[in-house]
C-alpha positions as CSV (number, residue, x, y, z in Angstrom):
1,M,-2.6,-37.1,129.5
2,D,-3.7,-40.0,127.4
3,R,-0.3,-40.8,125.8
4,L,3.3,-40.4,126.9
5,P,5.8,-39.1,124.4
6,G,7.5,-41.9,122.6
7,T,4.9,-44.6,123.2
8,A,2.1,-45.9,121.1
9,S,0.2,-47.5,123.9
10,L,-2.8,-45.9,125.6
11,T,-2.1,-45.4,129.3
12,F,-5.7,-46.0,130.3
13,P,-7.1,-48.5,131.1
14,V,-3.7,-50.1,131.9
15,S,-2.9,-47.1,134.1
16,I,-5.1,-45.7,136.8
17,G,-7.6,-43.0,135.7
18,P,-7.8,-39.4,136.9
19,Q,-10.4,-40.1,139.6
20,E,-8.2,-42.7,141.2
21,A,-5.1,-40.5,140.8
22,S,-6.9,-37.7,142.6
23,A,-8.0,-40.0,145.4
24,L,-4.4,-41.3,145.8
25,R,-3.0,-37.8,145.9
26,D,-5.5,-36.7,148.4
27,W,-4.7,-39.7,150.7
28,V,-1.0,-38.8,150.6
29,R,-1.9,-35.2,151.6
30,R,-4.5,-36.3,154.2
31,E,-2.0,-38.6,155.9
32,Q,0.8,-35.9,155.7
33,A,2.9,-38.7,154.3
34,R,6.6,-38.1,153.8
35,R,7.9,-41.5,152.9
36,T,5.8,-43.4,150.3
37,L,6.2,-46.8,148.6
38,E,4.8,-48.1,145.3
39,V,4.7,-51.6,143.7
40,G,4.2,-51.1,140.0
41,L,5.4,-47.9,138.3
42,G,3.9,-48.6,134.9
43,Y,3.3,-45.4,133.0
44,A,3.7,-43.4,136.3
45,A,0.2,-41.9,136.6
46,S,0.1,-43.1,140.2
47,T,3.6,-42.0,140.8
48,L,2.9,-38.5,139.6
49,A,-0.1,-38.3,141.9
50,I,1.9,-39.5,144.9
51,C,4.7,-36.9,144.1
52,E,2.1,-34.2,143.8
53,G,0.8,-35.1,147.3
54,L,4.4,-35.3,148.7
55,A,5.2,-31.8,147.3
56,A,2.0,-30.4,148.9
57,N,3.1,-31.9,152.2
58,G,6.4,-29.9,152.2
59,A,10.1,-30.6,151.9
60,E,12.0,-33.8,152.2
61,G,9.3,-36.1,150.8
62,Q,10.7,-39.3,149.2
63,H,9.0,-42.0,147.1
64,L,10.3,-45.5,146.3
65,A,8.9,-47.2,143.2
66,I,9.4,-50.9,142.4
67,D,8.9,-52.2,138.9
68,P,10.9,-54.9,137.0
69,Y,9.1,-54.2,133.7
70,Q,10.3,-50.7,132.8
71,F,13.1,-52.4,130.9
72,E,13.4,-56.0,129.6
73,S,14.9,-57.1,132.9
74,L,13.2,-60.5,133.3
75,P,13.9,-63.5,131.1
76,H,11.3,-64.2,128.4
77,H,9.3,-61.0,129.3
78,K,8.7,-58.4,126.6
79,T,8.0,-55.2,128.5
80,R,5.2,-52.9,127.2
81,Y,6.6,-49.8,129.0
82,E,10.0,-49.2,127.4
83,A,10.9,-46.9,130.4
84,A,7.8,-44.7,129.6
85,G,7.2,-44.2,133.4
86,L,10.7,-43.0,134.1
87,R,10.5,-40.6,131.1
88,A,7.2,-39.2,132.4
89,L,8.9,-38.5,135.8
90,E,11.8,-36.8,134.1
91,E,9.4,-34.7,132.0
92,A,7.4,-33.7,135.0
93,G,10.5,-32.6,136.9
94,V,10.0,-35.0,139.8
95,R,12.6,-37.7,139.0
96,G,14.7,-36.6,142.0
97,L,11.8,-37.4,144.4
98,V,11.7,-41.1,143.2
99,E,14.0,-43.9,144.2
100,F,13.5,-46.5,141.5
101,V,14.2,-50.2,141.9
102,A,14.0,-52.4,138.7
103,E,13.4,-55.8,140.5
104,E,10.4,-57.9,141.5
105,S,8.7,-56.7,144.6
106,Q,8.9,-60.1,146.2
107,V,12.7,-59.6,146.2
108,V,12.8,-55.9,147.1
109,L,10.3,-55.7,149.9
110,P,12.0,-58.3,152.2
111,R,15.3,-56.4,151.6
112,L,13.7,-53.1,152.6
113,L,12.4,-54.7,155.8
114,G,15.9,-56.1,156.6
115,E,17.3,-52.6,156.1
116,G,14.9,-51.2,158.6
117,R,13.1,-48.9,156.1
118,R,9.7,-47.5,157.1
119,F,6.9,-45.8,155.1
120,D,3.7,-43.9,155.7
121,L,1.7,-45.0,152.7
122,A,2.0,-47.7,150.1
123,F,0.3,-48.0,146.7
124,I,0.0,-51.6,145.6
125,D,-0.5,-52.2,141.9
126,G,2.0,-54.9,140.8
127,N,1.6,-58.6,140.0
128,H,-2.1,-59.3,140.5
129,R,-1.8,-63.1,141.0
130,F,-2.8,-64.1,144.5
131,E,0.6,-65.3,145.7
132,A,2.3,-62.1,144.5
133,V,-0.2,-59.6,145.9
134,F,-0.5,-61.5,149.1
135,L,3.3,-61.1,149.6
136,D,3.1,-57.4,148.6
137,L,0.3,-56.8,151.1
138,V,2.0,-58.6,154.0
139,Y,5.4,-57.1,153.5
140,C,3.9,-53.6,153.0
141,G,2.0,-54.1,156.2
142,R,5.3,-54.7,158.0
143,L,7.0,-51.8,156.3
144,L,4.3,-49.3,157.0
145,E,4.2,-47.4,160.2
146,E,1.5,-48.7,162.5
147,R,-1.9,-47.6,161.2
148,G,-0.4,-46.6,157.9
149,I,-2.3,-46.6,154.6
150,A,-2.2,-49.3,151.9
151,F,-4.0,-48.0,148.8
152,V,-4.7,-51.1,146.7
153,D,-5.7,-51.0,143.0
154,D,-7.7,-53.6,141.0
155,V,-9.5,-55.2,143.9
156,Q,-12.1,-56.4,141.4
157,L,-9.6,-59.1,140.4
158,P,-9.9,-62.4,142.4
159,G,-6.3,-62.6,143.5
160,V,-6.2,-59.1,144.8
161,R,-9.6,-59.4,146.4
162,R,-8.5,-62.5,148.4
163,G,-5.3,-60.9,149.5
164,V,-7.1,-57.9,150.8
165,D,-9.7,-60.1,152.5
166,F,-6.9,-61.9,154.4
167,C,-5.6,-58.7,155.8
168,L,-9.0,-57.5,156.8
169,A,-9.9,-60.7,158.5
170,N,-6.6,-61.6,160.1
171,L,-4.4,-58.6,160.5
172,G,-6.8,-56.1,161.9
173,W,-6.8,-53.9,158.9
174,T,-9.8,-51.6,158.3
175,L,-11.4,-50.3,155.1
176,E,-11.1,-46.5,155.0
177,D,-12.3,-45.7,151.5
178,E,-13.1,-47.3,148.1
179,G,-13.9,-46.3,144.6
180,K,-14.4,-47.4,141.0
181,E,-13.4,-45.9,137.7
182,G,-13.8,-47.8,134.4
183,L,-12.2,-51.3,134.9
184,H,-10.4,-50.3,138.1
185,E,-11.8,-50.7,141.6
186,W,-9.6,-49.7,144.5
187,E,-9.7,-49.8,148.3
188,V,-7.9,-47.8,150.9
189,L,-6.9,-49.8,153.9
190,R,-5.5,-48.8,157.2
191,T,-3.1,-51.3,158.7
192,G,-3.7,-52.9,162.1
193,P,-1.6,-53.2,165.2
194,A,1.9,-54.7,164.9
195,E,1.0,-57.5,167.3
196,A,-1.3,-58.9,164.7
197,F,1.8,-60.4,163.0
198,R,2.4,-62.2,166.3
199,R,-1.0,-63.7,166.8
200,P,-1.3,-67.4,168.0
201,Y,-0.4,-70.0,165.4
202,D,-3.8,-71.6,165.5
203,R,-5.7,-68.4,164.8
204,L,-6.8,-68.0,161.2
205,A,-10.1,-66.3,160.3
206,D,-11.7,-67.4,157.1
207,F,-11.4,-64.9,154.3
């Protein structure tokens, strides 16, 4: 769909397009994922694709989505979404699959790690500044099961590109797939061994 009921904003190009959504759904199915994580709910196009994949994988799938911008929850930030993503999930009948957290990922992800949460696949499409996406990637790398999948949107942006390059060069992650649709470029990464986070202090590959 191009518009969500009750909004005047076009979801694309802000939201991912149908090709990327199909790729995301297919990766959820290919990995037989049961527990998925998302940074950046937005208009929920990616969330709906993930939920479709989870439903195809069978019962007991659960998705956790993090987005502080569904409501005006941050000081001096005027949200563009006005809960459109959450309404889309309700209208699609998949709201029960989604655990939603209306906080910044830099706050939520460490908390999930402390709680011992684990996931099979993560979709990363939040704050695209380097320092934010770097934290999202590193924490998702620790939250994912070993050799899990990190599907990263907007790698054409310099901050996202540098964060991905760090993980490829230093954490043993591998590039599994990539694509481009309109303004969006994405890469699908498989995380490396857990011991990469315990590498020697003096080991840092250029990225």
